[in-house]
FIBARO-39003 format. One line per field, with one value per residue (C-alpha): x, y, z. Coordinates in nm, 2 decimals, decimal comma, always signed. Example, Ala and Ser with C-alpha at 12.3 -4.5 7.8 and 13.67 -1.06 7.14 Angstrom:
2
px <- +1,23 | +1,37
py <- -0,45 | -0,11
pz <- +0,78 | +0,71
REM end
This chain:
389
px <- +6,95 | +6,58 | +6,52 | +6,74 | +6,60 | +6,25 | +6,40 | +6,68 | +6,48 | +6,38 | +6,74 | +6,84 | +6,57 | +6,68 | +7,04 | +6,94 | +6,73 | +7,02 | +7,26 | +7,03 | +7,00 | +7,38 | +7,42 | +7,15 | +7,31 | +7,65 | +7,51 | +7,31 | +7,63 | +7,79 | +7,49 | +7,52 | +7,90 | +7,82 | +7,59 | +7,81 | +7,54 | +7,20 | +6,93 | +6,63 | +6,32 | +6,07 | +5,79 | +5,42 | +5,35 | +5,54 | +5,78 | +5,72 | +5,73 | +6,06 | +6,22 | +6,12 | +6,25 | +6,58 | +6,65 | +6,55 | +6,78 | +7,07 | +7,02 | +7,04 | +7,37 | +7,51 | +7,46 | +7,36 | +7,05 | +6,79 | +6,50 | +6,22 | +5,88 | +5,58 | +5,33 | +5,00 | +5,17 | +5,52 | +5,77 | +6,13 | +6,26 | +6,55 | +6,85 | +6,65 | +6,36 | +6,13 | +5,89 | +5,91 | +5,61 | +5,67 | +5,44 | +5,37 | +5,23 | +5,16 | +5,10 | +5,36 | +5,66 | +5,97 | +6,17 | +6,11 | +6,38 | +6,64 | +6,54 | +6,54 | +6,89 | +7,02 | +6,87 | +7,03 | +7,37 | +7,40 | +7,34 | +7,68 | +7,49 | +7,62 | +7,31 | +7,01 | +6,71 | +6,45 | +6,11 | +6,06 | +5,78 | +5,76 | +5,50 | +5,54 | +5,83 | +6,02 | +6,00 | +6,12 | +6,43 | +6,49 | +6,43 | +6,70 | +6,96 | +6,95 | +6,84 | +6,93 | +7,19 | +7,16 | +7,43 | +7,16 | +6,84 | +6,54 | +6,22 | +5,98 | +5,73 | +5,54 | +5,16 | +4,88 | +4,87 | +4,88 | +4,78 | +4,71 | +5,08 | +5,30 | +5,13 | +4,83 | +5,02 | +5,26 | +5,54 | +5,49 | +5,48 | +5,81 | +5,96 | +5,85 | +5,99 | +6,32 | +6,39 | +6,53 | +6,78 | +7,11 | +7,43 | +7,75 | +7,58 | +7,38 | +7,02 | +6,79 | +6,46 | +6,20 | +5,98 | +6,15 | +5,94 | +6,15 | +6,50 | +6,60 | +6,47 | +6,62 | +6,95 | +6,99 | +6,92 | +7,15 | +7,43 | +7,37 | +7,41 | +7,72 | +7,53 | +7,52 | +7,18 | +7,09 | +6,76 | +6,59 | +6,56 | +6,30 | +6,40 | +6,17 | +6,34 | +6,20 | +5,85 | +5,92 | +6,02 | +5,70 | +5,49 | +5,73 | +5,59 | +5,32 | +5,15 | +5,09 | +5,41 | +5,48 | +5,76 | +5,87 | +5,92 | +6,13 | +6,34 | +6,40 | +6,51 | +6,73 | +6,90 | +6,98 | +7,11 | +7,34 | +7,49 | +7,56 | +7,73 | +7,45 | +7,38 | +7,03 | +7,00 | +7,09 | +6,88 | +6,57 | +6,60 | +6,58 | +6,30 | +6,06 | +6,11 | +6,04 | +5,75 | +5,51 | +5,38 | +5,04 | +4,88 | +5,05 | +4,86 | +4,74 | +4,51 | +4,34 | +4,12 | +3,82 | +3,55 | +3,22 | +2,92 | +3,06 | +3,11 | +3,45 | +3,58 | +3,91 | +3,97 | +4,22 | +4,33 | +4,42 | +4,31 | +4,66 | +4,66 | +4,42 | +4,48 | +4,30 | +4,62 | +4,76 | +4,42 | +4,37 | +4,72 | +4,65 | +4,31 | +4,46 | +4,71 | +4,44 | +4,19 | +4,43 | +4,56 | +4,20 | +4,02 | +3,80 | +3,64 | +3,33 | +3,44 | +3,29 | +3,45 | +3,43 | +3,51 | +3,58 | +3,55 | +3,66 | +3,43 | +3,73 | +3,84 | +3,53 | +3,74 | +3,93 | +3,60 | +3,46 | +3,77 | +3,77 | +3,39 | +3,44 | +3,72 | +3,49 | +3,22 | +3,44 | +3,72 | +3,67 | +3,30 | +3,26 | +2,96 | +2,89 | +2,99 | +2,97 | +3,05 | +3,08 | +3,07 | +2,85 | +2,52 | +2,44 | +2,77 | +2,78 | +2,42 | +2,43 | +2,77 | +2,64 | +2,32 | +2,51 | +2,74 | +2,44 | +2,61 | +2,29 | +2,25 | +2,44 | +2,55 | +2,51 | +2,56 | +2,62 | +2,66 | +2,99 | +2,84 | +2,81 | +3,01 | +3,28 | +3,12 | +2,80 | +3,00 | +3,18 | +2,83 | +2,78 | +3,11 | +2,98 | +2,67 | +2,84 | +3,03 | +3,36 | +3,40 | +3,67 | +3,63 | +3,86 | +3,88 | +4,00 | +3,99 | +4,11 | +4,30 | +4,34 | +4,09 | +3,78 | +3,98 | +4,22 | +3,93 | +3,79 | +4,12 | +4,12 | +3,77 | +3,87 | +4,14 | +3,87 | +3,76 | +4,11 | +4,18
py <- -2,40 | -2,39 | -2,62 | -2,42 | -2,08 | -2,12 | -2,24 | -1,99 | -1,72 | -1,98 | -2,08 | -1,72 | -1,67 | -1,99 | -1,88 | -1,54 | -1,69 | -1,92 | -1,62 | -1,41 | -1,71 | -1,74 | -1,36 | -1,36 | -1,66 | -1,48 | -1,17 | -1,37 | -1,55 | -1,21 | -1,11 | -1,43 | -1,37 | -1,02 | -1,17 | -1,40 | -1,56 | -1,65 | -1,82 | -1,98 | -2,06 | -2,32 | -2,51 | -2,55 | -2,28 | -2,01 | -1,92 | -1,54 | -1,52 | -1,72 | -1,49 | -1,18 | -1,33 | -1,44 | -1,10 | -0,92 | -1,14 | -1,09 | -0,72 | -0,71 | -0,89 | -0,62 | -0,79 | -0,59 | -0,79 | -0,76 | -1,01 | -1,09 | -1,24 | -1,35 | -1,39 | -1,21 | -0,95 | -0,95 | -0,73 | -0,65 | -0,59 | -0,35 | -0,32 | -0,11 | -0,35 | -0,14 | -0,30 | -0,21 | -0,32 | -0,51 | -0,40 | -0,67 | -0,59 | -0,95 | -1,28 | -1,40 | -1,59 | -1,74 | -1,54 | -1,25 | -1,40 | -1,33 | -0,96 | -0,94 | -1,10 | -0,84 | -0,57 | -0,72 | -0,75 | -0,37 | -0,33 | -0,46 | -0,72 | -0,97 | -1,18 | -1,21 | -1,41 | -1,54 | -1,69 | -1,97 | -1,86 | -2,19 | -2,46 | -2,69 | -2,94 | -2,87 | -2,50 | -2,54 | -2,72 | -2,44 | -2,17 | -2,32 | -2,47 | -2,23 | -1,90 | -1,87 | -2,14 | -2,09 | -2,14 | -2,23 | -2,39 | -2,41 | -2,61 | -2,49 | -2,78 | -3,03 | -2,97 | -3,09 | -2,78 | -2,73 | -3,09 | -3,05 | -2,96 | -3,10 | -3,43 | -3,59 | -3,71 | -3,54 | -3,78 | -3,66 | -3,30 | -3,35 | -3,50 | -3,19 | -2,95 | -3,13 | -2,99 | -2,68 | -2,86 | -2,70 | -2,85 | -2,79 | -2,59 | -2,63 | -2,74 | -2,67 | -2,84 | -2,80 | -3,10 | -3,38 | -3,65 | -3,63 | -3,61 | -3,94 | -3,85 | -3,50 | -3,61 | -3,87 | -3,61 | -3,36 | -3,61 | -3,68 | -3,31 | -3,27 | -3,04 | -3,05 | -3,15 | -2,94 | -3,03 | -2,77 | -2,89 | -2,80 | -2,54 | -2,49 | -2,17 | -2,00 | -2,01 | -1,72 | -1,51 | -1,56 | -1,31 | -1,03 | -1,05 | -0,80 | -1,06 | -1,44 | -1,59 | -1,97 | -2,11 | -2,33 | -2,03 | -1,85 | -2,17 | -2,22 | -1,86 | -1,87 | -2,18 | -1,99 | -1,69 | -1,91 | -2,06 | -1,71 | -1,61 | -1,43 | -1,54 | -1,64 | -1,34 | -1,09 | -1,24 | -1,26 | -0,88 | -0,82 | -1,06 | -0,91 | -0,57 | -0,71 | -0,59 | -0,88 | -0,99 | -0,83 | -1,17 | -1,28 | -1,43 | -1,15 | -1,08 | -0,74 | -0,57 | -0,41 | -0,17 | -0,06 | +0,09 | +0,01 | -0,35 | -0,52 | -0,83 | -0,99 | -1,06 | -1,32 | -1,31 | -1,66 | -1,63 | -1,68 | -2,03 | -2,18 | -2,55 | -2,76 | -2,88 | -2,52 | -2,38 | -2,64 | -2,59 | -2,22 | -2,28 | -2,50 | -2,23 | -1,96 | -2,18 | -2,24 | -1,88 | -1,73 | -2,02 | -1,77 | -1,62 | -1,74 | -1,81 | -1,74 | -1,87 | -1,66 | -1,87 | -1,68 | -1,94 | -1,96 | -2,10 | -2,27 | -2,45 | -2,67 | -2,96 | -2,75 | -2,58 | -2,93 | -3,02 | -2,71 | -2,73 | -3,09 | -2,98 | -2,71 | -2,96 | -3,24 | -3,06 | -2,68 | -2,66 | -2,28 | -2,12 | -1,94 | -2,00 | -1,74 | -1,86 | -1,63 | -1,76 | -1,89 | -2,00 | -2,25 | -2,43 | -2,39 | -2,47 | -2,84 | -2,88 | -2,71 | -2,92 | -3,24 | -3,17 | -3,06 | -2,73 | -2,52 | -2,47 | -2,16 | -2,10 | -1,80 | -1,83 | -1,50 | -1,43 | -1,35 | -1,01 | -0,90 | -0,59 | -0,63 | -0,38 | -0,59 | -0,89 | -0,69 | -0,60 | -0,98 | -1,01 | -0,77 | -0,97 | -1,12 | -0,88 | -0,99 | -1,27 | -1,39 | -1,40 | -1,65 | -1,56 | -1,84 | -1,93 | -1,69 | -1,37 | -1,23 | -0,99 | -0,97 | -1,08 | -0,79 | -0,55 | -0,69 | -0,63 | -0,26 | -0,22 | -0,39 | -0,13 | +0,13 | -0,03 | -0,12 | +0,00
pz <- -20,49 | -20,56 | -20,26 | -20,02 | -20,11 | -19,95 | -19,62 | -19,60 | -19,42 | -19,15 | -19,11 | -19,06 | -18,80 | -18,62 | -18,62 | -18,48 | -18,20 | -18,10 | -18,11 | -17,89 | -17,65 | -17,62 | -17,56 | -17,30 | -17,12 | -17,12 | -16,96 | -16,71 | -16,61 | -16,55 | -16,33 | -16,13 | -16,07 | -15,94 | -15,68 | -15,46 | -15,24 | -15,37 | -15,17 | -15,34 | -15,13 | -15,25 | -15,07 | -15,06 | -14,80 | -14,62 | -14,90 | -14,89 | -14,52 | -14,50 | -14,77 | -14,57 | -14,25 | -14,40 | -14,56 | -14,23 | -14,02 | -14,26 | -14,27 | -13,90 | -13,92 | -14,14 | -14,48 | -14,78 | -14,90 | -15,17 | -15,19 | -15,43 | -15,32 | -15,52 | -15,24 | -15,27 | -15,50 | -15,65 | -15,47 | -15,43 | -15,08 | -15,08 | -14,85 | -14,60 | -14,58 | -14,80 | -15,05 | -15,42 | -15,62 | -15,94 | -16,21 | -16,47 | -16,81 | -16,89 | -16,71 | -16,47 | -16,62 | -16,46 | -16,71 | -16,46 | -16,24 | -16,50 | -16,51 | -16,13 | -16,11 | -16,36 | -16,14 | -15,83 | -15,99 | -16,01 | -15,63 | -15,50 | -15,28 | -15,03 | -15,06 | -15,30 | -15,17 | -15,42 | -15,37 | -15,63 | -15,86 | -16,06 | -15,99 | -16,28 | -16,20 | -16,52 | -16,47 | -16,11 | -16,24 | -16,50 | -16,24 | -16,01 | -16,24 | -16,53 | -16,37 | -16,00 | -15,94 | -15,57 | -15,30 | -15,05 | -15,15 | -14,91 | -14,90 | -14,63 | -14,63 | -14,83 | -14,83 | -15,07 | -15,30 | -15,68 | -15,72 | -16,09 | -16,16 | -15,88 | -15,81 | -15,63 | -15,33 | -15,09 | -15,20 | -15,56 | -15,44 | -15,24 | -15,56 | -15,76 | -15,50 | -15,50 | -15,84 | -15,67 | -15,46 | -15,58 | -15,71 | -15,51 | -15,24 | -14,92 | -14,89 | -14,59 | -14,53 | -14,25 | -14,34 | -14,15 | -14,30 | -14,62 | -14,46 | -14,62 | -14,96 | -14,97 | -14,82 | -15,10 | -15,37 | -15,20 | -15,20 | -15,57 | -15,64 | -15,42 | -15,17 | -14,79 | -14,65 | -14,34 | -14,17 | -13,95 | -13,59 | -13,34 | -13,08 | -12,78 | -12,69 | -13,00 | -12,85 | -12,62 | -12,91 | -13,11 | -12,91 | -13,02 | -13,38 | -13,47 | -13,67 | -13,64 | -13,76 | -13,77 | -13,56 | -13,84 | -14,07 | -13,81 | -13,75 | -14,12 | -14,17 | -13,86 | -14,01 | -14,33 | -14,13 | -13,92 | -14,24 | -14,36 | -14,04 | -13,85 | -13,49 | -13,37 | -13,12 | -13,39 | -13,66 | -13,44 | -13,37 | -13,74 | -13,80 | -13,54 | -13,71 | -14,06 | -14,26 | -14,32 | -14,66 | -14,75 | -14,74 | -14,41 | -14,13 | -13,91 | -13,62 | -13,63 | -13,37 | -13,53 | -13,39 | -13,54 | -13,37 | -13,02 | -13,11 | -13,11 | -13,30 | -13,37 | -13,74 | -13,84 | -14,21 | -14,31 | -14,68 | -14,82 | -14,68 | -14,93 | -14,90 | -14,63 | -14,45 | -14,40 | -14,31 | -14,04 | -13,90 | -13,86 | -13,72 | -13,45 | -13,35 | -13,34 | -13,16 | -12,88 | -12,86 | -12,86 | -12,69 | -12,49 | -12,81 | -13,00 | -13,36 | -13,70 | -14,02 | -14,34 | -14,65 | -14,97 | -15,25 | -15,61 | -15,88 | -16,06 | -15,74 | -15,66 | -15,55 | -15,29 | -15,18 | -15,11 | -14,91 | -14,70 | -14,63 | -14,52 | -14,29 | -14,14 | -14,07 | -13,93 | -13,74 | -13,71 | -13,62 | -13,57 | -13,41 | -13,74 | -14,10 | -14,38 | -14,73 | -15,03 | -15,39 | -15,67 | -15,50 | -15,78 | -15,71 | -15,33 | -15,23 | -15,32 | -15,14 | -14,83 | -14,83 | -14,89 | -14,59 | -14,38 | -14,31 | -14,34 | -13,96 | -13,84 | -14,20 | -14,43 | -14,81 | -14,98 | -15,35 | -15,51 | -15,62 | -15,26 | -15,15 | -14,89 | -14,65 | -14,64 | -14,54 | -14,27 | -14,13 | -14,08 | -13,90 | -13,63 | -13,55 | -13,25 | -13,02 | -12,87 | -13,12 | -13,36 | -13,74 | -13,92 | -14,29 | -14,52 | -14,89 | -15,16 | -15,10 | -15,46 | -15,60 | -15,38 | -15,08 | -15,13 | -15,15 | -14,83 | -14,65 | -14,77 | -14,63 | -14,30 | -14,25 | -14,19 | -13,87 | -13,73 | -13,38
REM end
C-alpha cells in the first residue's frame, strides 16, 4: 500500500486523460458523420487556391459548402463564398481541424473542403486518418519546399504528401510524374486513383479570372467538382467569381505622380521552382514590359535566399533587382553571385512606401515581387492598395 499511494494521483490523472480522449474521439466521430462529403487538399503549392476553386465550383452547382484554408492567413469560407477570419490565440496546431469540423457539423453541409495544415509527415497522417477521414483526397503538386521536414528530394516530399491519401475513397493528383507511386498507395488503401489530365480547352477560360490563376489549379478543382456531380461549364462559372486568397498571384495596375507600373504579387510562392514557374508565365504574358524583381528575404531562410538569387542570376535576369533584408547576410551572397550591377540592397528596417518609390523609377514597367509574404510583405500590399487604379 505504501508503494501504491505515491503513484495513485498519477494513475488517476492518466485515467482522466484517457477518458477525455475517448470522449473527444466519440464526439468527433459524430461531427464526421454529420458532414457526409469531406475533401482534403494537400500539396507543396496551390492548396489554398484549389480549396477556394473547389468550394466555388460546388456552390455554383447547388451544393451547400464550407471550406477552410490556411494560406496567407487562416480563414473559413462560408456557403455564400464569404471569408471568416480565424483568430488564433496561440501558435497554429493541427488540432484546429477538429474544432473546425465540429463547427462545420452544425451547418447541415453537403461538402466540407479542408486545406491540409500539417507539414511533418506524421502530422499529415494524423490530420487525414484521425481527423478529417476524407472521401476525396487531393495532392496538387510536388515541389522542393519545407525540405527540413518533408525531405531533401522531390521523391521524399511525394512520399510525405502521400500520407493524406485516404482509405476507401478517391484520390486526385495533378503531378503526373508520380502516377505510378500514388496509384500503388491508393490501391493499398482501397481508394480509386484519379489523375488530372491536361485540357487545352481550359486555356480560353483563364483570361476570365480577375487574378493570375494557374491552369493546373483549375483543372484539379474541376476534377473534384466532376466527381461530386458538378459539370465543368457550371463549375467554371463559380470559379471565375470566387474571391482569391489574400496571398494569391495577382497583377495590379498602379499609378503615382503620373507614372504607371504593373505590380505582380508572387510573394506567396517562396520556393525557387514555383517562383520560376510563375515568372515564365508572367514573362510571356507581359513580354513587352521592362521587368524589375523585388525580393523580400527572411534572415532565417538563408539557404532559400541563395537558391532564389542564383535563379535570378541564371534564368530570370531582370533589368533591375531590389533585395530587402539583413545587409550583413545579403551583401556577401550578392557579391559572390556578381549581382551588384543593376541591383539595390535595402535594409529590413526600410518602410514599405520607400520601396514603392523605387518601384516607380521606371515608368511603364513590371515589378515582380517574390520571397516572403507574411509580416512586412502584408504591410507592403496594404500600402500598394493606395496606388491601385
